[in-house]
N, CA and C atoms of all chains as a GROMACS GRO file, in nm:
protein
  612
    1MET      N    1  10.337  17.087  -4.367
    1MET     CA    2  10.344  17.213  -4.443
    1MET      C    3  10.400  17.185  -4.581
    2SER      N    4  10.329  17.227  -4.686
    2SER     CA    5  10.385  17.213  -4.820
    2SER      C    6  10.441  17.347  -4.863
    3ALA      N    7  10.573  17.349  -4.880
    3ALA     CA    8  10.641  17.473  -4.916
    3ALA      C    9  10.673  17.471  -5.066
    4ARG      N   10  10.645  17.582  -5.131
    4ARG     CA   11  10.665  17.592  -5.276
    4ARG      C   12  10.813  17.603  -5.311
    5PHE      N   13  10.891  17.665  -5.220
    5PHE     CA   14  11.033  17.688  -5.248
    5PHE      C   15  11.121  17.613  -5.150
    6ALA      N   16  11.244  17.584  -5.191
    6ALA     CA   17  11.341  17.513  -5.108
    6ALA      C   18  11.466  17.600  -5.091
    7PRO      N   19  11.545  17.575  -4.985
    7PRO     CA   20  11.668  17.652  -4.968
    7PRO      C   21  11.754  17.646  -5.095
    8GLY      N   22  11.807  17.760  -5.136
    8GLY     CA   23  11.889  17.768  -5.257
    8GLY      C   24  11.811  17.815  -5.379
    9ASP      N   25  11.678  17.807  -5.373
    9ASP     CA   26  11.596  17.851  -5.487
    9ASP      C   27  11.607  18.002  -5.508
   10ALA      N   28  11.613  18.041  -5.635
   10ALA     CA   29  11.610  18.185  -5.668
   10ALA      C   30  11.464  18.230  -5.665
   11VAL      N   31  11.441  18.341  -5.600
   11VAL     CA   32  11.305  18.395  -5.593
   11VAL      C   33  11.306  18.545  -5.624
   12ARG      N   34  11.190  18.594  -5.657
   12ARG     CA   35  11.174  18.738  -5.678
   12ARG      C   36  11.056  18.782  -5.595
   13VAL      N   37  11.072  18.892  -5.523
   13VAL     CA   38  10.962  18.944  -5.442
   13VAL      C   39  10.865  19.016  -5.534
   14ARG      N   40  10.736  18.990  -5.517
   14ARG     CA   41  10.637  19.054  -5.603
   14ARG      C   42  10.643  19.206  -5.591
   15TRP      N   43  10.623  19.272  -5.702
   15TRP     CA   44  10.616  19.418  -5.704
   15TRP      C   45  10.469  19.453  -5.687
   16ALA      N   46  10.430  19.482  -5.565
   16ALA     CA   47  10.289  19.509  -5.536
   16ALA      C   48  10.282  19.604  -5.417
   17HIS      N   49  10.180  19.687  -5.417
   17HIS     CA   50  10.164  19.786  -5.310
   17HIS      C   51  10.019  19.798  -5.268
   18PRO      N   52   9.958  19.687  -5.227
   18PRO     CA   53   9.818  19.696  -5.186
   18PRO      C   54   9.805  19.771  -5.054
   19PRO      N   55   9.688  19.826  -5.026
   19PRO     CA   56   9.667  19.884  -4.894
   19PRO      C   57   9.659  19.773  -4.790
   20GLY      N   58   9.660  19.810  -4.664
   20GLY     CA   59   9.653  19.711  -4.557
   20GLY      C   60   9.783  19.706  -4.479
   21HIS      N   61   9.798  19.600  -4.400
   21HIS     CA   62   9.916  19.585  -4.315
   21HIS      C   63  10.010  19.484  -4.380
   22LEU      N   64  10.121  19.531  -4.432
   22LEU     CA   65  10.214  19.446  -4.508
   22LEU      C   66  10.344  19.431  -4.431
   23ARG      N   67  10.393  19.307  -4.424
   23ARG     CA   68  10.519  19.283  -4.354
   23ARG      C   69  10.636  19.273  -4.452
   24THR      N   70  10.611  19.295  -4.578
   24THR     CA   71  10.717  19.288  -4.680
   24THR      C   72  10.769  19.429  -4.704
   25PRO      N   73  10.893  19.457  -4.660
   25PRO     CA   74  10.942  19.595  -4.673
   25PRO      C   75  10.945  19.641  -4.819
   26TYR      N   76  10.921  19.768  -4.836
   26TYR     CA   77  10.918  19.828  -4.969
   26TYR      C   78  11.050  19.803  -5.044
   27TYR      N   79  11.161  19.811  -4.970
   27TYR     CA   80  11.291  19.807  -5.038
   27TYR      C   81  11.327  19.672  -5.098
   28VAL      N   82  11.252  19.565  -5.066
   28VAL     CA   83  11.282  19.435  -5.130
   28VAL      C   84  11.182  19.401  -5.240
   29ARG      N   85  11.078  19.481  -5.256
   29ARG     CA   86  10.977  19.445  -5.356
   29ARG      C   87  11.034  19.459  -5.498
   30GLY      N   88  11.007  19.357  -5.576
   30GLY     CA   89  11.058  19.355  -5.713
   30GLY      C   90  11.203  19.310  -5.723
   31LYS      N   91  11.264  19.271  -5.608
   31LYS     CA   92  11.407  19.235  -5.608
   31LYS      C   93  11.426  19.084  -5.608
   32ASN      N   94  11.540  19.041  -5.664
   32ASN     CA   95  11.576  18.900  -5.668
   32ASN      C   96  11.659  18.862  -5.546
   33GLY      N   97  11.629  18.743  -5.492
   33GLY     CA   98  11.704  18.691  -5.379
   33GLY      C   99  11.708  18.540  -5.384
   34VAL      N  100  11.760  18.479  -5.278
   34VAL     CA  101  11.774  18.332  -5.272
   34VAL      C  102  11.717  18.285  -5.138
   35ILE      N  103  11.641  18.175  -5.142
   35ILE     CA  104  11.587  18.119  -5.017
   35ILE      C  105  11.704  18.072  -4.929
   36GLU      N  106  11.712  18.125  -4.809
   36GLU     CA  107  11.818  18.085  -4.716
   36GLU      C  108  11.768  17.972  -4.628
   37ARG      N  109  11.642  17.979  -4.585
   37ARG     CA  110  11.581  17.870  -4.508
   37ARG      C  111  11.429  17.887  -4.505
   38ILE      N  112  11.363  17.778  -4.470
   38ILE     CA  113  11.219  17.784  -4.444
   38ILE      C  114  11.203  17.802  -4.293
   39CYS      N  115  11.135  17.906  -4.253
   39CYS     CA  116  11.122  17.937  -4.110
   39CYS      C  117  11.010  17.858  -4.043
   40GLY      N  118  10.916  17.809  -4.124
   40GLY     CA  119  10.798  17.742  -4.068
   40GLY      C  120  10.674  17.801  -4.131
   41ALA      N  121  10.560  17.768  -4.074
   41ALA     CA  122  10.433  17.822  -4.124
   41ALA      C  123  10.367  17.903  -4.014
   42PHE      N  124  10.317  18.021  -4.050
   42PHE     CA  125  10.262  18.112  -3.951
   42PHE      C  126  10.131  18.174  -4.002
   43ALA      N  127  10.049  18.216  -3.906
   43ALA     CA  128   9.926  18.286  -3.942
   43ALA      C  129   9.961  18.410  -4.022
   44ASN      N  130   9.874  18.445  -4.115
   44ASN     CA  131   9.899  18.556  -4.207
   44ASN      C  132   9.878  18.692  -4.137
   45PRO      N  133   9.986  18.770  -4.117
   45PRO     CA  134   9.972  18.898  -4.047
   45PRO      C  135   9.881  18.997  -4.119
   46GLU      N  136   9.866  18.980  -4.251
   46GLU     CA  137   9.779  19.072  -4.327
   46GLU      C  138   9.632  19.053  -4.286
   47GLU      N  139   9.600  18.932  -4.235
   47GLU     CA  140   9.466  18.902  -4.185
   47GLU      C  141   9.456  18.931  -4.035
   48LEU      N  142   9.559  18.892  -3.961
   48LEU     CA  143   9.561  18.916  -3.816
   48LEU      C  144   9.544  19.065  -3.786
   49ALA      N  145   9.596  19.149  -3.875
   49ALA     CA  146   9.590  19.294  -3.855
   49ALA      C  147   9.447  19.345  -3.846
   50PHE      N  148   9.353  19.269  -3.903
   50PHE     CA  149   9.213  19.312  -3.902
   50PHE      C  150   9.128  19.229  -3.807
   51GLY      N  151   9.195  19.160  -3.715
   51GLY     CA  152   9.123  19.086  -3.612
   51GLY      C  153   9.076  18.948  -3.654
   52ARG      N  154   9.117  18.902  -3.773
   52ARG     CA  155   9.080  18.767  -3.815
   52ARG      C  156   9.190  18.670  -3.774
   53ASP      N  157   9.163  18.536  -3.794
   53ASP     CA  158   9.257  18.437  -3.738
   53ASP      C  159   9.381  18.412  -3.824
   54GLY      N  160   9.382  18.462  -3.946
   54GLY     CA  161   9.502  18.448  -4.029
   54GLY      C  162   9.528  18.306  -4.078
   55LEU      N  163   9.426  18.220  -4.067
   55LEU     CA  164   9.444  18.080  -4.108
   55LEU      C  165   9.387  18.058  -4.248
   56PRO      N  166   9.437  17.961  -4.323
   56PRO     CA  167   9.543  17.867  -4.287
   56PRO      C  168   9.680  17.937  -4.275
   57THR      N  169   9.769  17.874  -4.199
   57THR     CA  170   9.904  17.929  -4.187
   57THR      C  171   9.974  17.925  -4.323
   58ARG      N  172  10.070  18.012  -4.338
   58ARG     CA  173  10.142  18.020  -4.465
   58ARG      C  174  10.292  18.005  -4.442
   59PRO      N  175  10.363  17.939  -4.537
   59PRO     CA  176  10.507  17.925  -4.520
   59PRO      C  177  10.577  18.062  -4.519
   60LEU      N  178  10.673  18.072  -4.427
   60LEU     CA  179  10.755  18.194  -4.417
   60LEU      C  180  10.898  18.156  -4.448
   61TYR      N  181  10.964  18.235  -4.528
   61TYR     CA  182  11.102  18.206  -4.570
   61TYR      C  183  11.196  18.316  -4.525
   62ARG      N  184  11.320  18.277  -4.501
   62ARG     CA  185  11.423  18.380  -4.486
   62ARG      C  186  11.491  18.391  -4.623
   63VAL      N  187  11.486  18.509  -4.679
   63VAL     CA  188  11.538  18.530  -4.814
   63VAL      C  189  11.662  18.618  -4.805
   64ARG      N  190  11.768  18.573  -4.873
   64ARG     CA  191  11.894  18.648  -4.872
   64ARG      C  192  11.906  18.732  -4.999
   65PHE      N  193  11.937  18.858  -4.980
   65PHE     CA  194  11.957  18.952  -5.092
   65PHE      C  195  12.099  19.003  -5.088
   66ASP      N  196  12.157  19.018  -5.206
   66ASP     CA  197  12.286  19.085  -5.216
   66ASP      C  198  12.261  19.234  -5.193
   67GLN      N  199  12.343  19.295  -5.107
   67GLN     CA  200  12.322  19.437  -5.078
   67GLN      C  201  12.318  19.521  -5.205
   68ARG      N  202  12.404  19.483  -5.301
   68ARG     CA  203  12.412  19.563  -5.424
   68ARG      C  204  12.287  19.550  -5.511
   69THR      N  205  12.214  19.440  -5.489
   69THR     CA  206  12.087  19.424  -5.560
   69THR      C  207  11.985  19.526  -5.508
   70LEU      N  208  11.993  19.550  -5.377
   70LEU     CA  209  11.895  19.640  -5.314
   70LEU      C  210  11.935  19.786  -5.329
   71TRP      N  211  12.065  19.812  -5.317
   71TRP     CA  212  12.114  19.950  -5.317
   71TRP      C  213  12.226  19.962  -5.421
   72PRO      N  214  12.194  20.012  -5.539
   72PRO     CA  215  12.295  20.019  -5.646
   72PRO      C  216  12.422  20.096  -5.604
   73ASP      N  217  12.407  20.190  -5.512
   73ASP     CA  218  12.524  20.269  -5.471
   73ASP      C  219  12.584  20.217  -5.341
   74TYR      N  220  12.555  20.091  -5.306
   74TYR     CA  221  12.606  20.034  -5.182
   74TYR      C  222  12.758  20.042  -5.178
   75ALA      N  223  12.812  20.097  -5.066
   75ALA     CA  224  12.957  20.123  -5.059
   75ALA      C  225  13.030  20.022  -4.971
   76GLY      N  226  12.959  19.921  -4.921
   76GLY     CA  227  13.023  19.821  -4.835
   76GLY      C  228  13.098  19.716  -4.916
   77ARG      N  229  13.134  19.607  -4.845
   77ARG     CA  230  13.215  19.505  -4.911
   77ARG      C  231  13.137  19.424  -5.013
   78GLU      N  232  13.207  19.378  -5.112
   78GLU     CA  233  13.152  19.287  -5.212
   78GLU      C  234  13.099  19.162  -5.140
   79GLY      N  235  12.982  19.116  -5.176
   79GLY     CA  236  12.930  18.993  -5.116
   79GLY      C  237  12.848  19.016  -4.990
   80ASP      N  238  12.841  19.139  -4.940
   80ASP     CA  239  12.756  19.166  -4.824
   80ASP      C  240  12.611  19.135  -4.860
   81SER      N  241  12.538  19.080  -4.761
   81SER     CA  242  12.400  19.045  -4.788
   81SER      C  243  12.310  19.092  -4.675
   82VAL      N  244  12.182  19.086  -4.698
   82VAL     CA  245  12.083  19.114  -4.595
   82VAL      C  246  11.974  19.009  -4.608
   83GLU      N  247  11.922  18.962  -4.493
   83GLU     CA  248  11.820  18.859  -4.496
   83GLU      C  249  11.689  18.914  -4.440
   84VAL      N  250  11.582  18.885  -4.510
   84VAL     CA  251  11.450  18.938  -4.473
   84VAL      C  252  11.352  18.821  -4.472
   85GLU      N  253  11.266  18.816  -4.371
   85GLU     CA  254  11.166  18.709  -4.365
   85GLU      C  255  11.042  18.750  -4.443
   86ILE      N  256  11.005  18.665  -4.538
   86ILE     CA  257  10.899  18.699  -4.633
   86ILE      C  258  10.803  18.581  -4.648
   87PHE      N  259  10.674  18.609  -4.647
   87PHE     CA  260  10.574  18.504  -4.664
   87PHE      C  261  10.568  18.460  -4.811
   88GLU      N  262  10.526  18.332  -4.825
   88GLU     CA  263  10.528  18.269  -4.957
   88GLU      C  264  10.446  18.344  -5.062
   89HIS      N  265  10.333  18.402  -5.019
   89HIS     CA  266  10.248  18.466  -5.120
   89HIS      C  267  10.308  18.595  -5.176
   90TRP      N  268  10.422  18.637  -5.121
   90TRP     CA  269  10.493  18.753  -5.177
   90TRP      C  270  10.606  18.711  -5.272
   91LEU      N  271  10.625  18.578  -5.289
   91LEU     CA  272  10.740  18.532  -5.367
   91LEU      C  273  10.695  18.464  -5.496
   92GLU      N  274  10.777  18.481  -5.599
   92GLU     CA  275  10.759  18.407  -5.724
   92GLU      C  276  10.897  18.357  -5.768
   93PRO      N  277  10.899  18.259  -5.859
   93PRO     CA  278  11.031  18.209  -5.903
   93PRO      C  279  11.117  18.322  -5.956
   94GLY      N  280  11.245  18.322  -5.922
   94GLY     CA  281  11.335  18.431  -5.962
   94GLY      C  282  11.431  18.390  -6.070
   95THR      N  283  11.527  18.476  -6.094
   95THR     CA  284  11.623  18.449  -6.201
   95THR      C  285  11.764  18.442  -6.144
   96MET      N  286  11.015  21.011  -5.121
   96MET     CA  287  10.909  20.911  -5.124
   96MET      C  288  10.796  20.958  -5.214
   97SER      N  289  10.826  20.974  -5.342
   97SER     CA  290  10.723  21.024  -5.432
   97SER      C  291  10.631  20.911  -5.479
   98ASP      N  292  10.675  20.785  -5.465
   98ASP     CA  293  10.593  20.671  -5.503
   98ASP      C  294  10.480  20.653  -5.402
   99PRO      N  295  10.354  20.667  -5.446
   99PRO     CA  296  10.243  20.654  -5.350
   99PRO      C  297  10.233  20.515  -5.289
  100GLY      N  298  10.296  20.415  -5.352
  100GLY     CA  299  10.296  20.280  -5.294
  100GLY      C  300  10.394  20.265  -5.180
  101HIS      N  301  10.482  20.365  -5.164
  101HIS     CA  302  10.582  20.360  -5.055
  101HIS      C  303  10.522  20.429  -4.933
  102ARG      N  304  10.481  20.349  -4.837
  102ARG     CA  305  10.408  20.404  -4.724
  102ARG      C  306  10.500  20.477  -4.628
  103HIS      N  307  10.440  20.574  -4.558
  103HIS     CA  308  10.516  20.667  -4.474
  103HIS      C  309  10.597  20.597  -4.364
  104HIS      N  310  10.540  20.492  -4.304
  104HIS     CA  311  10.606  20.424  -4.192
  104HIS      C  312  10.717  20.330  -4.237
  105ASP      N  313  10.722  20.298  -4.367
  105ASP     CA  314  10.814  20.197  -4.419
  105ASP      C  315  10.949  20.262  -4.448
  106LEU      N  316  11.031  20.274  -4.343
  106LEU     CA  317  11.149  20.360  -4.348
  106LEU      C  318  11.276  20.291  -4.395
  107GLY      N  319  11.272  20.159  -4.415
  107GLY     CA  320  11.394  20.085  -4.447
  107GLY      C  321  11.471  20.146  -4.563
  108GLY      N  322  11.600  20.176  -4.540
  108GLY     CA  323  11.686  20.225  -4.647
  108GLY      C  324  11.686  20.375  -4.666
  109LEU      N  325  11.600  20.447  -4.593
  109LEU     CA  326  11.598  20.593  -4.608
  109LEU      C  327  11.705  20.656  -4.518
  110PRO      N  328  11.757  20.772  -4.558
  110PRO     CA  329  11.858  20.838  -4.473
  110PRO      C  330  11.798  20.868  -4.336
  111ALA      N  331  11.874  20.839  -4.230
  111ALA     CA  332  11.818  20.856  -4.096
  111ALA      C  333  11.917  20.911  -3.994
  112GLY      N  334  12.043  20.927  -4.029
  112GLY     CA  335  12.140  20.976  -3.933
  112GLY      C  336  12.185  20.866  -3.839
  113ALA      N  337  12.257  20.905  -3.734
  113ALA     CA  338  12.317  20.808  -3.643
  113ALA      C  339  12.211  20.752  -3.546
  114VAL      N  340  12.234  20.629  -3.503
  114VAL     CA  341  12.147  20.567  -3.404
  114VAL      C  342  12.189  20.614  -3.265
  115GLU      N  343  12.090  20.655  -3.184
  115GLU     CA  344  12.117  20.698  -3.046
  115GLU      C  345  12.108  20.574  -2.956
  116PRO      N  346  12.222  20.521  -2.910
  116PRO     CA  347  12.219  20.392  -2.841
  116PRO      C  348  12.194  20.398  -2.690
  117SER      N  349  12.183  20.518  -2.632
  117SER     CA  350  12.174  20.524  -2.486
  117SER      C  351  12.035  20.479  -2.436
  118GLU      N  352  12.034  20.417  -2.318
  118GLU     CA  353  11.909  20.377  -2.254
  118GLU      C  354  11.841  20.501  -2.197
  119HIS      N  355  11.710  20.500  -2.188
  119HIS     CA  356  11.644  20.610  -2.122
  119HIS      C  357  11.534  20.558  -2.032
  120ASP      N  358  11.497  20.638  -1.933
  120ASP     CA  359  11.393  20.596  -1.839
  120ASP      C  360  11.256  20.607  -1.904
  121TYR      N  361  11.168  20.520  -1.863
  121TYR     CA  362  11.031  20.528  -1.911
  121TYR      C  363  10.943  20.593  -1.804
  122ALA      N  364  10.851  20.674  -1.847
  122ALA     CA  365  10.755  20.734  -1.754
  122ALA      C  366  10.656  20.625  -1.709
  123LEU      N  367  10.595  20.649  -1.595
  123LEU     CA  368  10.500  20.550  -1.541
  123LEU      C  369  10.389  20.518  -1.642
  124TRP      N  370  10.338  20.622  -1.708
  124TRP     CA  371  10.228  20.597  -1.803
  124TRP      C  372  10.274  20.510  -1.921
  125GLU      N  373  10.403  20.523  -1.956
  125GLU     CA  374  10.454  20.440  -2.066
  125GLU      C  375  10.460  20.293  -2.025
  126LYS      N  376  10.504  20.270  -1.900
  126LYS     CA  377  10.507  20.133  -1.848
  126LYS      C  378  10.366  20.076  -1.841
  127ARG      N  379  10.271  20.162  -1.807
  127ARG     CA  380  10.131  20.117  -1.799
  127ARG      C  381  10.077  20.078  -1.937
  128VAL      N  382  10.114  20.156  -2.038
  128VAL     CA  383  10.069  20.125  -2.174
  128VAL      C  384  10.126  19.989  -2.216
  129ASP      N  385  10.252  19.966  -2.184
  129ASP     CA  386  10.316  19.840  -2.218
  129ASP      C  387  10.243  19.724  -2.149
  130ALA      N  388  10.216  19.742  -2.018
  130ALA     CA  389  10.147  19.637  -1.941
  130ALA      C  390  10.006  19.613  -1.996
  131LEU      N  391   9.940  19.722  -2.032
  131LEU     CA  392   9.805  19.713  -2.087
  131LEU      C  393   9.802  19.626  -2.213
  132LEU      N  394   9.900  19.647  -2.300
  132LEU     CA  395   9.903  19.569  -2.424
  132LEU      C  396   9.929  19.422  -2.395
  133VAL      N  397  10.018  19.394  -2.300
  133VAL     CA  398  10.046  19.255  -2.263
  133VAL      C  399   9.917  19.187  -2.216
  134LEU      N  400   9.841  19.256  -2.133
  134LEU     CA  401   9.718  19.197  -2.080
  134LEU      C  402   9.611  19.183  -2.188
  135LEU      N  403   9.598  19.285  -2.273
  135LEU     CA  404   9.497  19.280  -2.378
  135LEU      C  405   9.528  19.173  -2.483
  136GLY      N  406   9.655  19.141  -2.498
  136GLY     CA  407   9.695  19.046  -2.602
  136GLY      C  408   9.720  18.906  -2.550
  137ASP      N  409   9.700  18.882  -2.421
  137ASP     CA  410   9.734  18.748  -2.367
  137ASP      C  411   9.638  18.642  -2.421
  138LYS      N  412   9.670  18.518  -2.391
  138LYS     CA  413   9.596  18.405  -2.449
  138LYS      C  414   9.449  18.406  -2.410
  139LYS      N  415   9.422  18.459  -2.290
  139LYS     CA  416   9.285  18.459  -2.241
  139LYS      C  417   9.199  18.561  -2.318
  140ARG      N  418   9.257  18.679  -2.345
  140ARG     CA  419   9.176  18.786  -2.404
  140ARG      C  420   9.192  18.797  -2.556
  141LYS      N  421   9.314  18.796  -2.602
  141LYS     CA  422   9.342  18.810  -2.747
  141LYS      C  423   9.265  18.926  -2.810
  142LEU      N  424   9.259  19.038  -2.738
  142LEU     CA  425   9.180  19.152  -2.787
  142LEU      C  426   9.260  19.242  -2.881
  143VAL      N  427   9.390  19.256  -2.853
  143VAL     CA  428   9.475  19.338  -2.941
  143VAL      C  429   9.598  19.255  -2.976
  144ARG      N  430   9.603  19.208  -3.101
  144ARG     CA  431   9.720  19.131  -3.146
  144ARG      C  432   9.825  19.228  -3.198
  145THR      N  433   9.948  19.176  -3.202
  145THR     CA  434  10.061  19.258  -3.248
  145THR      C  435  10.033  19.322  -3.384
  146ASP      N  436   9.977  19.243  -3.475
  146ASP     CA  437   9.955  19.298  -3.610
  146ASP      C  438   9.842  19.400  -3.614
  147GLU      N  439   9.747  19.387  -3.522
  147GLU     CA  440   9.643  19.490  -3.510
  147GLU      C  441   9.704  19.619  -3.458
  148LEU      N  442   9.792  19.604  -3.357
  148LEU     CA  443   9.861  19.722  -3.303
  148LEU      C  444   9.941  19.792  -3.413
  149ARG      N  445  10.016  19.713  -3.488
  149ARG     CA  446  10.100  19.772  -3.595
  149ARG      C  447  10.014  19.838  -3.702
  150HIS      N  448   9.907  19.771  -3.739
  150HIS     CA  449   9.821  19.829  -3.843
  150HIS      C  450   9.763  19.963  -3.797
  151GLY      N  451   9.724  19.968  -3.669
  151GLY     CA  452   9.671  20.093  -3.615
  151GLY      C  453   9.775  20.204  -3.618
  152ILE      N  454   9.897  20.170  -3.585
  152ILE     CA  455  10.006  20.270  -3.586
  152ILE      C  456  10.032  20.318  -3.729
  153GLU      N  457  10.030  20.223  -3.822
  153GLU     CA  458  10.055  20.260  -3.962
  153GLU      C  459   9.942  20.345  -4.021
  154SER      N  460   9.828  20.342  -3.956
  154SER     CA  461   9.712  20.415  -4.007
  154SER      C  462   9.690  20.550  -3.938
  155LEU      N  463   9.787  20.591  -3.856
  155LEU     CA  464   9.770  20.714  -3.778
  155LEU      C  465   9.764  20.841  -3.861
  156GLY      N  466   9.821  20.838  -3.978
  156GLY     CA  467   9.836  20.962  -4.054
  156GLY      C  468   9.979  21.012  -4.036
  157THR      N  469  10.032  21.074  -4.138
  157THR     CA  470  10.175  21.104  -4.138
  157THR      C  471  10.215  21.203  -4.029
  158LYS      N  472  10.133  21.302  -4.005
  158LYS     CA  473  10.168  21.405  -3.908
  158LYS      C  474  10.170  21.344  -3.767
  159ALA      N  475  10.064  21.271  -3.733
  159ALA     CA  476  10.058  21.206  -3.602
  159ALA      C  477  10.172  21.106  -3.587
  160TYR      N  478  10.199  21.030  -3.693
  160TYR     CA  479  10.305  20.929  -3.688
  160TYR      C  480  10.439  20.996  -3.655
  161ASP      N  481  10.466  21.109  -3.715
  161ASP     CA  482  10.594  21.178  -3.693
  161ASP      C  483  10.601  21.246  -3.557
  162GLU      N  484  10.489  21.298  -3.511
  162GLU     CA  485  10.492  21.382  -3.390
  162GLU      C  486  10.472  21.304  -3.261
  163MET      N  487  10.402  21.192  -3.268
  163MET     CA  488  10.377  21.115  -3.145
  163MET      C  489  10.502  21.040  -3.102
  164SER      N  490  10.514  21.021  -2.971
  164SER     CA  491  10.624  20.938  -2.920
  164SER      C  492  10.585  20.791  -2.937
  165TYR      N  493  10.680  20.704  -2.910
  165TYR     CA  494  10.660  20.560  -2.928
  165TYR      C  495  10.534  20.510  -2.858
  166TYR      N  496  10.522  20.538  -2.728
  166TYR     CA  497  10.407  20.486  -2.655
  166TYR      C  498  10.280  20.567  -2.679
  167GLU      N  499  10.292  20.689  -2.724
  167GLU     CA  500  10.172  20.762  -2.767
  167GLU      C  501  10.111  20.692  -2.889
  168ARG      N  502  10.197  20.645  -2.980
  168ARG     CA  503  10.146  20.570  -3.096
  168ARG      C  504  10.078  20.442  -3.049
  169TRP      N  505  10.139  20.375  -2.953
  169TRP     CA  506  10.081  20.250  -2.903
  169TRP      C  507   9.941  20.275  -2.848
  170ILE      N  508   9.927  20.374  -2.759
  170ILE     CA  509   9.798  20.391  -2.692
  170ILE      C  510   9.693  20.441  -2.791
  171ALA      N  511   9.735  20.519  -2.890
  171ALA     CA  512   9.641  20.563  -2.993
  171ALA      C  513   9.588  20.442  -3.071
  172SER      N  514   9.678  20.349  -3.104
  172SER     CA  515   9.639  20.232  -3.179
  172SER      C  516   9.554  20.137  -3.095
  173ILE      N  517   9.596  20.113  -2.969
  173ILE     CA  518   9.518  20.027  -2.879
  173ILE      C  519   9.376  20.080  -2.866
  174THR      N  520   9.365  20.212  -2.849
  174THR     CA  521   9.234  20.274  -2.835
  174THR      C  522   9.147  20.248  -2.958
  175GLY      N  523   9.208  20.263  -3.075
  175GLY     CA  524   9.134  20.240  -3.199
  175GLY      C  525   9.083  20.097  -3.211
  176VAL      N  526   9.167  20.002  -3.173
  176VAL     CA  527   9.126  19.860  -3.181
  176VAL      C  528   9.012  19.833  -3.084
  177LEU      N  529   9.023  19.886  -2.962
  177LEU     CA  530   8.919  19.861  -2.860
  177LEU      C  531   8.788  19.927  -2.899
  178LEU      N  532   8.794  20.044  -2.960
  178LEU     CA  533   8.672  20.110  -3.010
  178LEU      C  534   8.610  20.028  -3.122
  179GLY      N  535   8.695  19.979  -3.211
  179GLY     CA  536   8.647  19.901  -3.325
  179GLY      C  537   8.577  19.773  -3.282
  180LYS      N  538   8.624  19.714  -3.171
  180LYS     CA  539   8.565  19.588  -3.126
  180LYS      C  540   8.453  19.609  -3.025
  181GLY      N  541   8.427  19.734  -2.992
  181GLY     CA  542   8.318  19.761  -2.898
  181GLY      C  543   8.352  19.730  -2.753
  182VAL      N  544   8.482  19.715  -2.723
  182VAL     CA  545   8.522  19.690  -2.584
  182VAL      C  546   8.498  19.816  -2.500
  183ILE      N  547   8.526  19.931  -2.561
  183ILE     CA  548   8.490  20.060  -2.501
  183ILE      C  549   8.416  20.140  -2.608
  184THR      N  550   8.346  20.242  -2.564
  184THR     CA  551   8.279  20.330  -2.661
  184THR      C  552   8.341  20.469  -2.652
  185SER      N  553   8.324  20.548  -2.757
  185SER     CA  554   8.374  20.685  -2.756
  185SER      C  555   8.312  20.765  -2.643
  186ASP      N  556   8.184  20.738  -2.618
  186ASP     CA  557   8.114  20.812  -2.513
  186ASP      C  558   8.175  20.782  -2.376
  187GLU      N  559   8.195  20.654  -2.347
  187GLU     CA  560   8.258  20.617  -2.219
  187GLU      C  561   8.395  20.680  -2.205
  188LEU      N  562   8.473  20.670  -2.313
  188LEU     CA  563   8.610  20.719  -2.310
  188LEU      C  564   8.612  20.871  -2.293
  189GLY      N  565   8.525  20.940  -2.366
  189GLY     CA  566   8.518  21.086  -2.358
  189GLY      C  567   8.484  21.132  -2.217
  190ARG      N  568   8.387  21.065  -2.155
  190ARG     CA  569   8.348  21.102  -2.018
  190ARG      C  570   8.460  21.075  -1.920
  191LYS      N  571   8.528  20.961  -1.937
  191LYS     CA  572   8.639  20.927  -1.846
  191LYS      C  573   8.753  21.027  -1.861
  192MET      N  574   8.782  21.064  -1.987
  192MET     CA  575   8.891  21.161  -2.011
  192MET      C  576   8.860  21.295  -1.946
  193ALA      N  577   8.734  21.337  -1.955
  193ALA     CA  578   8.694  21.464  -1.894
  193ALA      C  579   8.708  21.456  -1.742
  194GLU      N  580   8.672  21.340  -1.686
  194GLU     CA  581   8.682  21.318  -1.542
  194GLU      C  582   8.829  21.326  -1.496
  195VAL      N  583   8.916  21.261  -1.571
  195VAL     CA  584   9.059  21.261  -1.535
  195VAL      C  585   9.118  21.401  -1.550
  196GLU      N  586   9.077  21.471  -1.656
  196GLU     CA  587   9.123  21.609  -1.677
  196GLU      C  588   9.082  21.699  -1.560
  197ALA      N  589   8.959  21.685  -1.517
  197ALA     CA  590   8.908  21.766  -1.406
  197ALA      C  591   8.985  21.734  -1.278
  198ARG      N  592   9.010  21.606  -1.255
  198ARG     CA  593   9.084  21.564  -1.136
  198ARG      C  594   9.226  21.621  -1.139
  199ALA      N  595   9.289  21.614  -1.256
  199ALA     CA  596   9.427  21.665  -1.269
  199ALA      C  597   9.430  21.816  -1.245
  200ALA      N  598   9.330  21.885  -1.297
  200ALA     CA  599   9.324  22.031  -1.279
  200ALA      C  600   9.308  22.064  -1.130
  201GLU      N  601   9.226  21.985  -1.063
  201GLU     CA  602   9.202  22.003  -0.919
  201GLU      C  603   9.333  21.982  -0.841
  202GLU      N  604   9.404  21.875  -0.877
  202GLU     CA  605   9.529  21.842  -0.806
  202GLU      C  606   9.639  21.945  -0.830
  203ASN      N  607   9.634  22.010  -0.945
  203ASN     CA  608   9.739  22.107  -0.979
  203ASN      C  609   9.709  22.249  -0.932
  204ARG      N  610   9.593  22.267  -0.874
  204ARG     CA  611   9.556  22.402  -0.832
  204ARG      C  612   9.641  22.452  -0.715
   0.00000   0.00000   0.00000
């Protein structure tokens, strides 16, 4: 598997809202995070949803977001984070 | 949710109230729906994959999505996938439903 990103890399989730079956939650789109780990490569659920094989497999990452990045009015502790698994084609280099 | 790109089923981060943590019993038909999906999705058949099930649920329409129970959404989606693949036809299903309705009416008389 050739993965475009490595743990520790800053990434940004693409701001996109195509129709279809998307596994990238709305609340992380357009947000900056950091690669926490590479989960492996998996068939693409956006294709599986329509009865196709979803191949070739695509790298899936666990991406860590600062809660305050996602929710400006977040009232929890400083440094709290949330991790979301996101496919590579939803990620671009971040800041 | 005024942004049209924010789909109805995508609830993450929206106000939702407290989580109800208690276990509840499942009706027999709900257990059957669960078993049906396991069989339809097994390695031998691969007729309804998880993502097909989810896509069907997400495509139910907002009113149906809100009003249907968990397993009602499942069976609605499973039905749509099986119709789409020609495993069953609307005509077969319609006739069977009428048959079951008639039987239930007979039993309840």
